[in-house]
N, C-alpha and C positions, 0 to 999 in steps of 0.2 A: 358292929353297928347295932346299937340297941333299938328297942321299939320306941323309946322316948324321942329320938331324933332321926328323922329321915335322912338317908344319904343320897348319893348320886349313883344311879343304876343304869346299866345298859341292857336293853331287851333286843334280841336279834334272832334271826332264823338259824336253825341248826342243821337244816337239810338243803334242798335246792330252791328255797323260797316258797311262798304261798302257804306258809304254815299256820297262818291265822294271827300274825303279829299285830295287825291293826286292832283286832278286838281286844287283845291282851293289853296293848298300850292304852287304848281308850278306857278300858275297865279300871286300870290302876293309876291313870294319870291324875285322878282327883286327889291322890295322896302326895303329889309333887307340885312344885310351884311352876316349873317350866318343862316343856317337852321339846327336845331338840333332835332334828333329823340330821344325819351326818354324811350320807353318800347317796349316789344314784341320781336318777332323773325321773321324768314322768312316764318311764317305762314300767315302773313298779306301782301296782295298785294295792292299797289296803282297804278292805271292805269292812264296814262297821254297820251293824244293825241296831237301831234304837227304836224299840216298839215296831211300828209298821214302816218306819223310815229306813232307807238304805243309803249309806254314804260311801262313795268310792273316792278315796283320797289318793292323789298321785304324787304331788310334791309337798303338800302341807302336812305337817305332823298330825297324827290322829288326835293328839291332845287338844286340838283346836275346838273339838266338839264339847269340851267341858267349859262352861261359862267362867270367864275370868282368868283362865289359865293362859299363860304366854306360850307361844309356839315359835320355834326358831328354825329357819332353814340355814344350815351351816355352810361353811366355805367349801366343804367336800362335795357339794352337789353341782350339777350342771342344770341350768334353768332355761327352759323355753318360756320367755315372758308371755307369749300368747296363751300357752297352756296354763300357766300360773294364774293369769288374770281371768281366764274362763273358769278355773276351779274356784277362785275367790267369788266370782259372780254367782256360781251355782250354789255355793255354801250360803252366801248371804241371802239369796232368794229363798233358801230353806229356813231362814231365821237364825243362822249361825253368825255371830259377831267375829269378823276376821280382821279387818284392817287395823283395829286398835290393839289387837293381841298378837299379830304376826310380825316377826322381825326377820329380815333377809340379810344374809352376809354380804358385805360389800366386796368380798373376795371370792364369792361363788362365780363360776364361769357361765357365759351366755351361750345358748344354743341357737343357731341360725338355720334357715331353710336349706342352706348349702350343706349343712351337716347331714340332713335327711337325704338330700340328693346323693351325697357321697356314699352313705351307707346302703341306700337302696340299690344304687347302680353297682357298687362293689360286691354286694351279696349275690347279685345276679350274674357276675362275670363268669365266663366259661372256665372251668378248671378250678374254681375256688371252692373250698370246702365251706358249705353254708353252716353258720353258727346257729341260725334260727333266731336272729334278733327280732325286735319289734319294729325295726326300721324307723325309729323315731330320732335317729341321729345322735344317740347317747355316746356310742363308741368314738365316732369321729370328733365329737366335741372334747372328750377326754384326750384324744390324740393331740389335738391342738394345745390343750393345757400342758401336756408333758413336753411337747415340742417348743413350748414357750412362745407360741404365736396366738394364744387364746385371748379372748376379750372378757374381762371381768365386769361385774356389776358396777364397780367404781369407775371403770373406763366408760361404760355406757352412760353414766350420769355426767360425764365431762364431754360435752359436744365436740369441741375442737379435737380432743384426743381420740374420741370415738370415730369421728369421720376419717381421720388420718389412718387409724388402725384398720377400720373397715375396708376402705378403698384398697389399701396395700394387700391385706389378706385375701380379699375377694379376687383381686387380679391374679394372685399366686394360685388360688384354688382353680380359677378358670383355666389357667395354663396347664395345671396338673390334670384336670378333668378332660381337657381336649386331648392331651397326650395319651390318656388311658381310654379314650373314646367313650367316656361316660358322661359327657357334658350335656346339660339341658339348660336352655336359656332362662335366666332369671332377671327380673327388673331390679337391678341393684340399687338404683336411686330410690325407687319406691320402698324397697326393703329397709334401706337405711333410714328413711324418714319415718317408716312405721315403727322401727325399733327405738328411735329417739322419742317417739310418742309413748311407747311402752315404758321407757325409762322414767318419764315424768310421772306416769301413773303409779309406779311402784316406789318412787323416791321417798315418800313419807315413811315407808316401812323399812328402808335400808339403814343398817347400822354396822358398826364393827362388832359383830356378834361374839367374837372371841373375848373381847373386853367385857361385853354385856354379861356373858356367862360366868367369867371368872370373878367379876365384881359381885354377881349374885351369890356365888359360892362363898365369897369372903363375908357377905352379909348374912350367911346362914341359911340361904334358900337352897332348895333341893331340885335336882335336875334328873329327868328320865330321858335317856338317849335312845332314839329309835333308829334301828337299821332297816334298810330295804333289801330286797332279794334274800339270799341265804348264804350260809358259810361256804357251801360247796360251789358257789358262783364267785367267790373271791378271786380277784385277778392274780394273786400270788399263791393262794392255798387251795383253790378249787380245781375242777377238772379241766384245766387249761388245754386247748384254747376255747373250750365250750363254757365260757365264764362271762361275767359282766366286766365292765372296764374300771371298776373302782374297788376300794377295800371294804368288803362287806362283813368282815370279821370285827371282833371287839376292838382291835387296834385302830380301826378306821374311825372310831368314835373320838379318839384323841386328835388324830391328824385332820379329821373332817370338821372339828369344831374349835380347836385351839385350847381345849381343856386338858391339862396334863394328866398322865396316868395315876399320879399320886392322889388325885381328887376323885377317883372312881372307887366306889365301895362294894360293888357287886355286879355280876354278869349273869343274866338269865337267858337261857336258850328256849326257843319255841319249836316244838316238833309235833307233827301229826302222829296219830296212832299207827299210821302206815307211812307211805312216802310217795311223793310225786315230783315230777320235774317237767319243765316246758322247753321245747326246742330240742336241738340235737345234743349229742354227747352220751357218754356211757351211763348206764343205769343198771347195776348188777342185779337188783331184786325186782325188776320190772315184770309185771304179770301180764303177759300177752295172751290172755285167755278170758273166759267168762268171768273169773274172779276180778280181773282188772277192770272189766266193763262194769261189774256191779259196784266196785269201789267208786268209779268215776260217776256212775249214775246216782248212787246214794250220797256221795260227797259233793255233788254238783261241781265237779272238778273242771271248771272252765275259767280261763283267765279273766280277772276283774277288769283289766284294761283292754285286752285284745280279743277276749271271747274264745281264744284257742283252747281245744280240749287238752287237758294235761295227761301226761303219761303217768300211770299208777302202778304201784307195787307194794311189796311187804316191808315192814319195818326192818331197817338195816342197823343192827347194833354196832358193828365195827365202824361204820360211817359216823355214828354219833360219838363213839369213843374218840375218834379222830377230831371231830369238830369240838368236842369238850376239851381236848388237850390244847388246841390252838386258840381257843377262846377263854378257857378257864371258867367254865360254867360252875356257878354255885348251886344252881338248881335248874330244872327244866319244867316247862309247861307242856303237857300232852293235850293236843286239840283233836277234835272230831272223833272222840272215842266211840260215839254213838253210831258212826258209819259202819263199824264192825259188828253191830248188834245181830245181824242176820247170819253170820258165818258159823258153821258147826265146828270148824277147825281153822286155826289162824297160824300160818307159818311165820316164824321170825328168823331172820338171818342172824345167826350167832357167831359166825366166823367166815373166813374166806380160805379157799384153796386154789392153787394154780400149779399145774404140772405135777400133781401128786404131793405138793408141799403145802403146809399151813402158811398162810400169809399173815404176818403180825402187824404190818404197817401199811398205811394207805399208799399205793404206788403213785409215783409222780406223773406218769404218762398215760394218755388215753389208751394206747395200745395195751399196756399192762392191765389197766382197770377192766378193759373189755374181755380179758382172758380170765378174770376172776370167776370162780365157781362158788356161789353162796352155799354155805352149810346151814341148812334149815333145822330148826327144832319146832315142832308143831304143838300148839297149845289148844285145849278145848275151848270152843266159843261158849258164850253165855246165852245166846239166842233169846234174849229178852231185852226190852227197851231200856236204854240208859239215857234217853233224850231228856234234857232238862234237869237231871238230878243235880242237886247242889250240895249234897252231903256225901262225904267219902264212905261213911258207914252204910249209906243207902245203896251203894253200888252192889251189883251181884257178886257173889264170892269169886266166880271165875274171872270177872272183869278185874277184881282186885289182884287175883293171881297173875293175870296178864301184866298188869302194871308192875307188880313186884318182880316179875321175870325181866322186864325191861330195865328196871333199876339194877338188878343183879348183873345183867350182861353189859350194861353201859358204864356202871360205876358212878352214876350221877343220880342224885335225889330227884324224884318227881314231886314237886311241891304244889302243883296245881293241875287240874284236869278240866278241860272244857267239854261240855256235853251238848252244845248247841250254839247258835250264833248270837243269842241275846246276852246282854251283860250279866243277868242273874243266873245264866246257865253255866255256872263256873264253880268249881270246888277249890278251896284253899285248904291244904292240910295243916291242921293245928300243930304248932311246934316246929314246923319246917323252916329251913333256911330261907325259903321263898317268903314265908310269912314275915320273917324278921326284916327282909329287904324292902317289901312293899308296904309294910305296916298293917 
């Protein structure tokens, strides 16, 4: 794909989420005609800073912040209409034009208060292993989708169909909840009426977005696909069961929007210069010491949606080799390089061992991953500020050595480096595959 014609590119997280995808999508969305989100719900927050303004986007693609750009919520999402409408109102009160530029798939699934009830009560049941979810009902909504008892946006906009579906499903859920002793009383008539009103408010934005996107591609328009969460939280390829409930890897962009894989021209991964995760689950390179606390403090590692402190640790090269393989990364963006400015030595996990043996593949089970022993190589820190640097040549020599080491151990080009939250605090390496994909 040459520089004269922009293609269709996927940008997604290469670790456990929170890598800074929102900033990267926002920064480069001005090079594309449409930005499309393909999975997840309002449990994933993308934080974007524009000057002194901070935007936390939960369901709406980050590209909405670019005037005139179209934003698409694909069929792969689950949508809480109340959360979506609140997000629209918040953005429009800040001067962002949303309703004329946002398109919502008529095949996306609808999230109800009963989904939150089921998740909250289920997570707290005695004997259940807590996944550490946000308790926003995302998982139970996807469960209903896969069980073929979900309600889609198209159903919500058809009152007779919606009422029949809603009454039947809610009766079934009440019976299940009572049997599991997790039932809490809900005013179902009031909820049904409320959701019908939600449906009318979003109706003007609802489309067959698969056709919209494919027609746009046929007309020569370009699309940037935005993932939520991160590759290691993918329902199939992540650290199951400590994962999300949707396909967070590149393949999810096709199933979650209806755009065929033959129309995708590149995949870009986003990775922190270190690594974090939220909630339960294995984390081989977690730093449970002062270093981990310093990373959290300097990186402001607290959830954009939940405020929960993130677990922090050192860069994991085998993990990125794995996510590069399952996604087909053409290039990666390294974010938050400046967080490491104060360290005199920076460990990097270059390999795994278990039981005295080198481990060359990512194990499939949590038990096996928890037994992994990181094999660290330590690099000297640069101990000078990289904050805000926008030129690769201006980086300290040891910072460039660190980036070169990550490239050599992961086998993936580092095409861009973020050195702060603002749009202009970003380096694009000249001649990189990254530059050719984003223009």
